[in-house]
KOLLO-882564 format. One record per residue (C-alpha): x, y, z negated. Coordinates in nm, 3 decimals, padded with zeros to 5 digits. Layout:
BEGIN
{{X,Y,Z}}
...
END
This chain:
BEGIN
{{00.825,-02.806,04.025}}
{{00.948,-02.524,03.775}}
{{01.230,-02.603,03.531}}
{{01.060,-02.588,03.187}}
{{01.224,-02.685,02.886}}
{{01.077,-03.000,02.698}}
{{00.825,-02.839,02.430}}
{{00.855,-02.943,02.068}}
{{00.506,-03.083,02.077}}
{{00.296,-03.214,02.357}}
{{-00.069,-03.218,02.269}}
{{-00.316,-03.491,02.278}}
{{-00.495,-03.535,02.627}}
{{-00.871,-03.513,02.637}}
{{-01.013,-03.825,02.546}}
{{-00.739,-03.961,02.314}}
{{-00.864,-03.742,01.985}}
{{-01.211,-03.815,01.828}}
{{-01.267,-03.563,01.539}}
{{-01.513,-03.638,01.265}}
{{-01.618,-03.434,00.946}}
{{-01.656,-03.070,00.955}}
{{-01.471,-03.015,01.269}}
{{-01.648,-03.303,01.449}}
{{-01.968,-03.156,01.372}}
{{-01.864,-02.832,01.530}}
{{-01.743,-03.012,01.851}}
{{-02.091,-03.215,01.876}}
{{-02.277,-02.895,01.829}}
{{-02.082,-02.707,02.054}}
{{-02.123,-02.992,02.315}}
{{-02.474,-03.041,02.298}}
{{-02.572,-02.690,02.222}}
{{-02.378,-02.406,02.406}}
{{-02.218,-02.611,02.683}}
{{-02.492,-02.819,02.761}}
{{-02.759,-02.542,02.782}}
{{-02.614,-02.197,02.883}}
{{-02.518,-02.307,03.225}}
{{-02.721,-02.573,03.414}}
{{-02.642,-02.488,03.778}}
{{-02.627,-02.203,04.024}}
{{-02.952,-02.073,03.915}}
{{-02.855,-02.003,03.555}}
{{-02.855,-01.637,03.480}}
{{-02.455,-01.621,03.428}}
{{-02.396,-01.780,03.774}}
{{-02.685,-01.617,03.971}}
{{-02.496,-01.302,03.928}}
{{-02.246,-01.419,04.164}}
{{-02.527,-01.429,04.447}}
{{-02.455,-01.217,04.735}}
{{-02.761,-00.979,04.665}}
{{-02.663,-00.948,04.282}}
{{-02.298,-00.880,04.403}}
{{-02.410,-00.607,04.642}}
{{-02.615,-00.436,04.370}}
{{-02.374,-00.439,04.093}}
{{-02.261,-00.096,04.020}}
{{-02.236,-00.134,03.640}}
{{-01.898,-00.258,03.612}}
{{-01.976,-00.530,03.378}}
{{-01.787,-00.787,03.234}}
{{-02.053,-01.082,03.238}}
{{-01.887,-01.273,03.507}}
{{-01.633,-01.386,03.262}}
{{-01.886,-01.651,03.120}}
{{-01.865,-01.851,03.435}}
{{-01.473,-01.929,03.395}}
{{-01.500,-01.962,03.010}}
{{-01.778,-02.204,03.058}}
{{-01.598,-02.394,03.308}}
{{-01.306,-02.437,03.088}}
{{-01.482,-02.546,02.807}}
{{-01.734,-02.757,02.973}}
{{-01.483,-02.939,03.182}}
{{-01.292,-03.024,02.871}}
{{-01.592,-03.143,02.667}}
{{-01.719,-03.339,02.950}}
{{-01.369,-03.501,02.968}}
{{-01.304,-03.577,02.619}}
{{-01.654,-03.738,02.581}}
{{-01.686,-03.898,02.900}}
{{-02.027,-03.709,02.963}}
{{-02.091,-03.767,03.342}}
{{-02.386,-03.536,03.342}}
{{-02.217,-03.251,03.187}}
{{-01.916,-03.318,03.429}}
{{-02.161,-03.317,03.724}}
{{-02.289,-02.985,03.632}}
{{-01.969,-02.844,03.601}}
{{-01.867,-02.964,03.937}}
{{-02.179,-02.830,04.081}}
{{-02.132,-02.485,03.954}}
{{-01.766,-02.478,04.048}}
{{-01.846,-02.607,04.415}}
{{-02.095,-02.346,04.463}}
{{-01.873,-02.057,04.326}}
{{-01.586,-02.185,04.559}}
{{-01.825,-02.194,04.858}}
{{-01.877,-01.832,04.803}}
{{-01.495,-01.725,04.752}}
{{-01.408,-01.490,05.035}}
{{-01.124,-01.515,05.303}}
{{-00.902,-01.329,05.110}}
{{-00.942,-01.492,04.804}}
{{-01.196,-01.284,04.630}}
{{-01.429,-01.479,04.394}}
{{-01.587,-01.211,04.166}}
{{-01.917,-01.023,04.135}}
{{-01.818,-00.669,04.238}}
{{-01.912,-00.497,04.576}}
{{-01.636,-00.410,04.801}}
{{-01.562,-00.057,04.693}}
{{-01.558,-00.156,04.315}}
{{-01.310,-00.455,04.358}}
{{-00.980,-00.447,04.198}}
{{-00.824,-00.486,04.548}}
{{-00.972,-00.129,04.625}}
{{-00.767,00.221,04.547}}
{{-00.983,00.417,04.283}}
{{-00.976,00.769,04.187}}
{{-00.689,00.863,03.931}}
{{-00.805,00.730,03.590}}
{{-00.884,01.052,03.347}}
{{-00.743,01.106,03.028}}
{{-00.926,00.920,02.761}}
{{-00.886,00.760,02.418}}
{{-00.868,00.408,02.561}}
{{-00.708,00.466,02.898}}
{{-01.024,00.336,03.100}}
{{-01.015,00.349,03.487}}
{{-01.233,00.615,03.671}}
{{-01.490,00.358,03.745}}
{{-01.585,00.112,03.482}}
{{-01.443,-00.245,03.590}}
{{-01.385,-00.587,03.434}}
{{-01.308,-00.726,03.772}}
{{-00.943,-00.844,03.732}}
{{-01.066,-00.961,03.366}}
{{-01.334,-01.171,03.555}}
{{-01.087,-01.334,03.786}}
{{-00.855,-01.405,03.521}}
{{-01.111,-01.639,03.332}}
{{-01.215,-01.805,03.683}}
{{-00.865,-01.884,03.743}}
{{-00.820,-02.065,03.404}}
{{-01.158,-02.249,03.457}}
{{-01.059,-02.368,03.776}}
{{-00.728,-02.479,03.696}}
{{-00.889,-02.673,03.392}}
{{-01.124,-02.839,03.610}}
{{-00.852,-02.933,03.853}}
{{-00.659,-03.075,03.554}}
{{-00.971,-03.273,03.442}}
{{-01.061,-03.430,03.782}}
{{-00.744,-03.409,03.981}}
{{-00.952,-03.245,04.259}}
{{-00.759,-03.027,04.484}}
{{-01.023,-02.781,04.596}}
{{-01.041,-02.640,04.250}}
{{-00.662,-02.558,04.221}}
{{-00.683,-02.446,04.570}}
{{-00.948,-02.219,04.489}}
{{-00.752,-02.086,04.205}}
{{-00.458,-02.024,04.376}}
{{-00.622,-01.822,04.643}}
{{-00.702,-01.585,04.344}}
{{-00.365,-01.568,04.242}}
{{-00.238,-01.510,04.599}}
{{-00.491,-01.210,04.625}}
{{-00.368,-01.050,04.308}}
{{-00.013,-01.082,04.416}}
{{-00.088,-00.922,04.737}}
{{-00.270,-00.638,04.577}}
{{00.011,-00.565,04.351}}
{{00.299,-00.603,04.580}}
{{00.186,-00.508,04.927}}
{{-00.115,-00.313,04.823}}
{{00.076,-00.088,04.614}}
{{-00.173,-00.089,04.335}}
{{-00.101,-00.095,03.962}}
{{-00.266,-00.333,03.727}}
{{-00.283,-00.099,03.451}}
{{-00.521,00.127,03.634}}
{{-00.769,-00.201,03.672}}
{{-00.886,-00.235,03.306}}
{{-00.932,-00.022,02.990}}
{{-00.739,-00.030,02.670}}
{{-00.440,00.138,02.874}}
{{-00.448,-00.178,03.106}}
{{-00.465,-00.419,02.834}}
{{-00.793,-00.572,02.989}}
{{-00.595,-00.626,03.308}}
{{-00.267,-00.728,03.225}}
{{-00.423,-01.042,03.066}}
{{-00.385,-01.203,03.432}}
{{-00.048,-01.287,03.295}}
{{-00.170,-01.596,03.140}}
{{-00.358,-01.742,03.446}}
{{-00.073,-01.642,03.653}}
{{00.176,-01.859,03.462}}
{{-00.088,-02.133,03.458}}
{{-00.083,-02.137,03.842}}
{{00.292,-02.131,03.808}}
{{00.315,-02.434,03.585}}
{{00.057,-02.628,03.809}}
{{00.206,-02.546,04.144}}
{{00.562,-02.455,04.097}}
{{00.536,-02.172,04.358}}
{{00.779,-01.884,04.259}}
{{00.527,-01.634,04.370}}
{{00.304,-01.685,04.075}}
{{00.622,-01.644,03.831}}
{{00.672,-01.336,04.024}}
{{00.329,-01.211,03.965}}
{{00.361,-01.259,03.608}}
{{00.701,-01.062,03.595}}
{{00.534,-00.790,03.796}}
{{00.243,-00.757,03.560}}
{{00.501,-00.717,03.264}}
{{00.703,-00.458,03.463}}
{{00.368,-00.264,03.540}}
{{00.253,-00.271,03.188}}
{{00.609,-00.145,03.087}}
{{00.537,00.141,03.302}}
{{00.226,00.249,03.143}}
{{00.350,00.459,02.852}}
{{00.065,00.380,02.623}}
{{00.107,00.016,02.692}}
{{00.467,-00.109,02.689}}
{{00.380,-00.433,02.532}}
{{00.697,-00.615,02.557}}
{{00.944,-00.312,02.475}}
{{00.711,-00.217,02.175}}
{{00.669,-00.576,02.019}}
{{01.080,-00.600,02.063}}
{{01.099,-00.281,01.864}}
{{00.867,-00.426,01.581}}
{{00.598,-00.173,01.645}}
{{00.273,-00.256,01.466}}
{{-00.015,-00.388,01.690}}
{{-00.234,-00.116,01.596}}
{{00.000,00.120,01.744}}
{{00.009,-00.058,02.100}}
{{-00.223,00.092,02.363}}
{{-00.548,00.113,02.136}}
{{-00.450,-00.165,01.934}}
{{-00.729,-00.381,02.073}}
{{-00.721,-00.728,01.898}}
{{-00.845,-00.968,02.151}}
{{-00.644,-00.820,02.455}}
{{-00.366,-00.789,02.285}}
{{-00.344,-01.140,02.157}}
{{-00.444,-01.280,02.491}}
{{-00.139,-01.065,02.628}}
{{00.082,-01.244,02.380}}
{{-00.056,-01.595,02.502}}
{{00.078,-01.482,02.850}}
{{00.409,-01.367,02.718}}
{{00.473,-01.707,02.507}}
{{00.413,-01.885,02.858}}
{{00.646,-01.661,03.014}}
{{00.907,-01.776,02.773}}
{{00.818,-02.132,02.856}}
{{00.836,-02.071,03.205}}
{{01.194,-01.864,03.225}}
{{01.374,-01.958,02.893}}
{{01.420,-01.586,02.818}}
{{01.436,-01.541,02.433}}
{{01.312,-01.202,02.466}}
{{00.984,-01.290,02.541}}
{{00.950,-01.529,02.238}}
{{01.110,-01.269,01.992}}
{{00.835,-01.031,02.101}}
{{00.574,-01.275,02.056}}
{{00.699,-01.358,01.724}}
{{00.741,-01.004,01.625}}
{{00.372,-00.938,01.651}}
{{00.265,-01.289,01.546}}
{{00.442,-01.203,01.209}}
{{00.267,-00.871,01.172}}
{{-00.066,-01.001,01.273}}
{{-00.022,-01.288,01.000}}
{{00.091,-01.061,00.728}}
{{-00.130,-00.743,00.757}}
{{-00.429,-00.811,01.027}}
{{-00.614,-01.141,00.912}}
{{-00.882,-01.226,00.691}}
{{-00.847,-01.465,00.429}}
{{-01.021,-01.692,00.673}}
{{-00.795,-01.636,00.957}}
{{-00.959,-01.378,01.168}}
{{-00.794,-01.088,01.326}}
{{-00.977,-00.790,01.188}}
{{-01.023,-00.397,01.228}}
{{-01.248,-00.140,01.338}}
{{-01.282,00.036,01.027}}
{{-01.336,00.420,01.063}}
{{-01.245,00.378,01.416}}
{{-01.450,00.464,01.733}}
{{-01.399,00.089,01.833}}
{{-01.516,-00.204,01.617}}
{{-01.262,-00.443,01.784}}
{{-00.914,-00.253,01.748}}
{{-00.652,-00.345,01.468}}
{{-00.633,-00.104,01.180}}
{{-00.300,00.027,01.049}}
{{-00.099,-00.231,00.862}}
{{-00.166,-00.065,00.516}}
{{-00.545,-00.072,00.555}}
{{-00.770,-00.311,00.367}}
{{-01.156,-00.292,00.370}}
{{-01.378,-00.587,00.288}}
{{-01.628,-00.490,00.557}}
{{-01.400,-00.497,00.860}}
{{-01.499,-00.643,01.180}}
{{-01.386,-00.979,01.316}}
{{-01.476,-01.028,01.676}}
{{-01.506,-01.415,01.745}}
{{-01.322,-01.359,02.085}}
{{-01.022,-01.234,01.883}}
{{-01.048,-01.563,01.671}}
{{-01.024,-01.744,01.984}}
{{-00.729,-01.556,02.112}}
{{-00.536,-01.604,01.796}}
{{-00.593,-01.984,01.787}}
{{-00.464,-01.992,02.140}}
{{-00.154,-01.801,02.064}}
{{-00.070,-02.028,01.770}}
{{-00.140,-02.309,02.007}}
{{00.131,-02.192,02.228}}
{{00.403,-02.126,01.964}}
{{00.332,-02.476,01.810}}
{{00.385,-02.622,02.128}}
{{00.713,-02.427,02.182}}
{{00.852,-02.439,01.833}}
{{00.663,-02.732,01.659}}
{{00.671,-02.524,01.344}}
{{00.405,-02.605,01.076}}
{{00.291,-02.237,01.015}}
{{00.115,-02.224,01.352}}
{{-00.075,-02.528,01.282}}
{{-00.141,-02.387,00.964}}
{{-00.311,-02.079,01.104}}
{{-00.534,-02.277,01.346}}
{{-00.641,-02.482,01.051}}
{{-00.718,-02.185,00.865}}
{{-00.911,-02.017,01.130}}
{{-01.087,-02.314,01.253}}
{{-01.241,-02.409,00.889}}
{{-01.327,-02.036,00.814}}
{{-01.364,-01.772,01.055}}
{{-01.435,-01.968,01.366}}
{{-01.685,-02.218,01.255}}
{{-01.817,-01.972,01.022}}
{{-01.942,-01.774,01.324}}
{{-02.100,-02.080,01.477}}
{{-02.468,-02.152,01.406}}
{{-02.548,-02.511,01.328}}
{{-02.734,-02.578,01.659}}
{{-02.414,-02.495,01.854}}
{{-02.593,-02.229,02.062}}
{{-02.576,-01.901,01.858}}
{{-02.288,-01.734,01.742}}
{{-02.181,-01.441,01.567}}
{{-02.030,-01.169,01.765}}
{{-01.886,-01.010,01.457}}
{{-01.835,-01.159,01.128}}
{{-01.728,-00.992,00.803}}
{{-01.559,-01.126,00.497}}
{{-01.849,-00.910,00.311}}
{{-02.139,-00.873,00.533}}
{{-02.441,-01.005,00.697}}
{{-02.471,-01.295,00.924}}
{{-02.631,-01.163,01.261}}
{{-02.646,-01.405,01.559}}
{{-02.568,-01.208,01.884}}
{{-02.764,-01.159,02.208}}
{{-02.750,-01.374,02.520}}
{{-02.490,-01.205,02.728}}
{{-02.243,-01.126,02.469}}
{{-01.880,-01.243,02.533}}
{{-01.817,-01.417,02.174}}
{{-02.054,-01.686,02.240}}
{{-01.865,-01.829,02.530}}
{{-01.539,-01.759,02.360}}
{{-01.645,-01.958,02.047}}
{{-01.734,-02.248,02.268}}
{{-01.386,-02.220,02.427}}
{{-01.198,-02.206,02.079}}
{{-01.406,-02.516,01.944}}
{{-01.282,-02.723,02.233}}
{{-00.904,-02.627,02.172}}
{{-00.922,-02.827,01.863}}
{{-00.920,-03.185,01.949}}
{{-00.616,-03.150,02.172}}
{{-00.415,-02.957,01.891}}
{{-00.506,-03.186,01.595}}
{{-00.246,-03.459,01.698}}
{{00.066,-03.430,01.937}}
{{00.355,-03.608,02.060}}
{{00.664,-03.468,01.937}}
{{01.010,-03.404,02.107}}
{{01.192,-03.702,01.907}}
{{00.921,-03.955,02.017}}
{{00.695,-03.954,01.733}}
{{00.356,-03.808,01.641}}
{{00.249,-03.495,01.440}}
{{-00.077,-03.470,01.244}}
{{-00.127,-03.102,01.284}}
{{-00.491,-03.068,01.150}}
{{-00.613,-03.245,00.848}}
{{-00.974,-03.378,00.856}}
{{-01.146,-03.735,00.914}}
{{-01.085,-03.861,01.271}}
{{-00.846,-04.037,01.487}}
{{-00.580,-04.024,01.775}}
{{-00.464,-04.286,02.015}}
{{-00.121,-04.171,02.171}}
{{00.121,-04.351,02.381}}
{{00.472,-04.343,02.272}}
{{00.822,-04.442,02.454}}
{{00.839,-04.681,02.125}}
{{00.537,-04.876,02.005}}
{{00.314,-04.848,02.280}}
{{-00.037,-04.700,02.219}}
{{-00.039,-04.588,01.842}}
{{-00.369,-04.530,01.670}}
{{-00.375,-04.287,01.381}}
{{-00.691,-04.257,01.168}}
{{-00.762,-03.992,00.878}}
{{-01.008,-04.115,00.626}}
{{-01.089,-03.822,00.404}}
{{-01.335,-03.577,00.284}}
{{-01.117,-03.291,00.362}}
{{-01.166,-02.980,00.361}}
{{-01.376,-03.056,00.082}}
{{-01.158,-03.334,-00.090}}
{{-00.794,-03.304,-00.119}}
{{-00.765,-03.704,-00.077}}
{{-00.623,-03.798,00.255}}
{{-00.563,-04.187,00.382}}
{{-00.368,-04.187,00.725}}
{{-00.387,-04.555,00.880}}
{{-00.138,-04.629,01.158}}
{{-00.190,-04.919,01.396}}
{{00.039,-05.019,01.667}}
{{00.047,-05.271,01.952}}
{{00.390,-05.411,01.799}}
{{00.607,-05.301,01.517}}
{{00.809,-04.995,01.616}}
{{01.014,-04.739,01.459}}
{{00.919,-04.337,01.503}}
{{00.871,-04.046,01.306}}
{{00.538,-03.936,01.194}}
{{00.498,-03.570,01.080}}
{{00.199,-03.499,00.850}}
{{00.146,-03.130,00.800}}
{{00.115,-03.031,00.423}}
{{-00.093,-02.723,00.387}}
{{00.090,-02.400,00.278}}
{{-00.146,-02.365,-00.033}}
{{-00.088,-02.733,-00.153}}
{{00.196,-02.705,-00.402}}
{{00.293,-03.036,-00.579}}
{{00.122,-03.224,-00.296}}
{{00.186,-03.618,-00.374}}
{{00.267,-03.827,-00.048}}
{{00.300,-04.193,-00.054}}
{{00.391,-04.458,00.231}}
{{00.288,-04.820,00.117}}
{{00.302,-04.712,-00.227}}
{{00.639,-04.538,-00.217}}
{{00.658,-04.161,-00.276}}
{{00.777,-03.941,00.003}}
{{00.921,-03.591,-00.035}}
{{00.661,-03.304,00.064}}
{{00.694,-02.953,00.071}}
{{00.416,-02.709,00.108}}
{{00.393,-02.524,00.449}}
{{00.619,-02.797,00.607}}
{{00.578,-03.141,00.769}}
{{00.654,-03.423,00.567}}
{{00.859,-03.651,00.808}}
{{00.849,-04.029,00.773}}
{{01.048,-04.232,00.988}}
{{01.018,-04.617,00.927}}
{{00.930,-04.919,01.135}}
{{00.578,-04.892,01.163}}
{{00.327,-05.189,01.143}}
{{-00.026,-05.187,01.202}}
{{-00.209,-05.116,00.887}}
{{00.044,-04.898,00.727}}
{{-00.090,-04.634,00.525}}
{{00.012,-04.297,00.447}}
{{-00.174,-04.119,00.151}}
{{-00.198,-03.755,00.050}}
{{-00.311,-03.603,-00.283}}
{{-00.347,-03.231,-00.209}}
{{-00.434,-03.013,-00.544}}
{{-00.763,-02.831,-00.445}}
{{-00.785,-02.593,-00.749}}
{{-00.937,-02.289,-00.691}}
{{-00.705,-01.998,-00.611}}
{{-00.749,-01.608,-00.693}}
{{-00.657,-01.376,-00.443}}
{{-00.634,-01.001,-00.504}}
{{-00.633,-00.701,-00.255}}
{{-00.614,-00.323,-00.279}}
{{-00.788,-00.052,-00.096}}
{{-00.576,00.262,-00.151}}
{{-00.477,00.574,-00.006}}
{{-00.134,00.764,-00.089}}
{{-00.113,01.138,-00.001}}
{{00.250,01.186,00.114}}
{{00.430,01.536,00.204}}
{{00.752,01.692,00.154}}
{{00.810,01.980,-00.111}}
{{00.981,02.319,00.009}}
{{01.333,02.159,-00.085}}
{{01.266,01.844,00.123}}
{{01.208,01.619,-00.134}}
{{00.924,01.349,-00.089}}
{{00.608,01.370,-00.272}}
{{00.358,01.095,-00.303}}
{{00.040,01.094,-00.491}}
{{-00.208,00.790,-00.489}}
{{-00.562,00.980,-00.439}}
{{-00.768,00.631,-00.405}}
{{-00.743,00.285,-00.523}}
{{-01.019,00.011,-00.529}}
{{-00.894,-00.351,-00.621}}
{{-01.081,-00.657,-00.535}}
{{-01.076,-01.035,-00.609}}
{{-01.162,-01.338,-00.374}}
{{-01.132,-01.698,-00.420}}
{{-01.032,-01.983,-00.212}}
{{-01.030,-02.375,-00.265}}
{{-00.813,-02.578,-00.045}}
{{-00.840,-02.439,00.313}}
{{-01.194,-02.298,00.248}}
{{-01.260,-01.934,00.168}}
{{-01.537,-01.909,-00.079}}
{{-01.823,-01.667,-00.062}}
{{-02.160,-01.592,-00.267}}
{{-02.475,-01.443,-00.145}}
{{-02.637,-01.090,-00.245}}
{{-02.585,-01.073,-00.627}}
{{-02.867,-01.112,-00.848}}
{{-03.043,-01.160,-00.532}}
{{-03.035,-00.818,-00.408}}
{{-02.682,-00.619,-00.479}}
{{-02.426,-00.589,-00.226}}
{{-02.153,-00.587,-00.449}}
{{-02.087,-00.623,-00.856}}
{{-01.802,-00.460,-01.034}}
{{-01.651,-00.729,-01.227}}
{{-01.442,-00.696,-01.558}}
{{-01.244,-01.013,-01.704}}
{{-01.107,-01.061,-02.043}}
{{-00.787,-01.223,-01.959}}
{{-00.725,-01.442,-01.630}}
{{-01.045,-01.482,-01.429}}
{{-01.209,-01.812,-01.535}}
{{-01.371,-02.046,-01.260}}
{{-01.583,-02.350,-01.340}}
{{-01.660,-02.611,-01.063}}
{{-01.979,-02.808,-01.076}}
{{-02.132,-03.022,-00.807}}
{{-01.926,-02.896,-00.541}}
{{-02.016,-02.515,-00.640}}
{{-01.762,-02.274,-00.793}}
{{-01.888,-02.040,-01.067}}
{{-01.708,-01.726,-01.130}}
{{-01.748,-01.618,-01.487}}
{{-01.676,-01.240,-01.544}}
{{-01.739,-01.083,-01.867}}
{{-02.087,-00.944,-01.960}}
{{-02.251,-01.113,-01.657}}
{{-02.395,-01.450,-01.568}}
{{-02.174,-01.694,-01.376}}
{{-02.179,-01.603,-01.012}}
{{-02.185,-01.922,-00.783}}
{{-01.944,-01.935,-00.487}}
{{-01.957,-02.193,-00.180}}
{{-01.771,-02.214,00.129}}
{{-01.791,-01.889,00.327}}
{{-01.845,-02.081,00.655}}
{{-02.166,-02.252,00.548}}
{{-02.277,-01.995,00.310}}
{{-02.665,-01.922,00.343}}
{{-02.711,-02.259,00.522}}
{{-02.548,-02.050,00.820}}
{{-02.894,-01.873,00.887}}
{{-02.925,-01.567,01.098}}
{{-02.946,-01.270,00.855}}
{{-02.788,-01.464,00.578}}
{{-02.561,-01.254,00.339}}
{{-02.193,-01.358,00.258}}
{{-01.975,-01.165,00.016}}
{{-01.604,-01.275,-00.031}}
{{-01.442,-00.986,-00.195}}
{{-01.554,-00.864,-00.542}}
{{-01.463,-00.514,-00.680}}
{{-01.265,-00.512,-00.999}}
{{-01.321,-00.255,-01.272}}
{{-01.047,00.014,-01.286}}
{{-00.777,-00.078,-01.508}}
{{-00.834,00.227,-01.745}}
{{-01.211,00.172,-01.758}}
{{-01.351,00.168,-02.098}}
END
């Protein structure tokens, strides 16, 4: 097996965690909605496209085959954590049907032979996004099929699934080595849509220990470096903004970074981790909404690319697929480094831009979400419905983890419990009783098989300055944005209490443009030619939003006599500008009762400072 360093955190296995509250409701809706209805068996449309007659007629170069792998991965996890034998039976039936159709060389896609990733295609033309000469998402589909089959193998231990996944990996390896093809010619965005195969290649390496899968991952990175517009690794190491790498496509860039993080795990080489952290920091600082969604697409021919770092726009696009990839990237970094900042980003995204894109029935999803914009539930085939389902299923495993020093980390705050096995203390039950994210009072109860000493880490949110933490009534030092590490000899019934300040917080942003040039003598000239200021509100982890102003306005320029005043009444926040009635705000994720077509406005324009 591969020599992989011990992670800082090992996430809870399926079935060990039961989430309640807001996240528990999202999980239940996902389980009984999307995952139980979208695919039933081989006749479901998303699977029927793999029938031989459909494959032979597929000349569109579509990406719809991705749904099979995404559903296999998410539904296998949901079935395992909930002991849902009916759902697990459906997953097995669909997977078996697909595996039966896998060709001798390992091909398992839905493209006819001339259009497959194994065939040499005409040289790609010059284009804004480096797309192949023939539209194709074939390698992309195989990447998700590999992940789905590996996940099902992990949940069941049944060898036929990992065997099928390895056959895909072997085919990709032969194609890139013996076949002499370049993976950057197999996907758009200058190959970013194909180099995502890095992630499943490493999952095959972790599962099998076979060197060729690590070699495959290294070959993918090497070929990406050979595409001048891509060069993800070297550009990340150089500190380039993600908007300048390839086309800046958020979803694909973040998924590639998941692969690079896993490559660090596999090799121990620091350059991969450094590259990932460089881009992670830039994305966090410049490319996220208040709700933790990667955004962009303003004044660009693609709605799904990062804008330059200095750009702000309250109407920017958040693709739910990108939110999923951002959560997965933070999952990898949390496992590797065990730092609270990565769990913080997962929680921010989960409580806002992720569940805010999910409909209450768990079936419908928003493809795009907007800080200021209309909620639109997307159509049947769209990718984000399956990505949202995958992202939701990430949360139970991340919420609690076992740490390298033999303890437990509470990564996500919210009602629920975990049962984890530790070297000391046997099975430990950790339960959170709380109204979080609406209430800042959190009670954590620890139960052990027998008294045992181990560290318990409880994450203190980065917005929660002056949080009070007590254990059995004794105060514990706590710093916002870090873990409160509590080492003691635990006995059943021991309690940790958190009192998190949940005061509303005001955020400001600026949409501006500065014209820059050089005078004839070479001296710099800079003039601000546009500036609009905005204000937004959060309370605890939740971004707040209002509906249409006065029932019909998309915005309202606000003025304040002094600091903005916010009053809370019955769970609703009222912003009180001068000369206008108080404006009600509620959590963005649930605004408009999550109805299709409802409006959510986060950022309010402010009157210019020199306005009379």
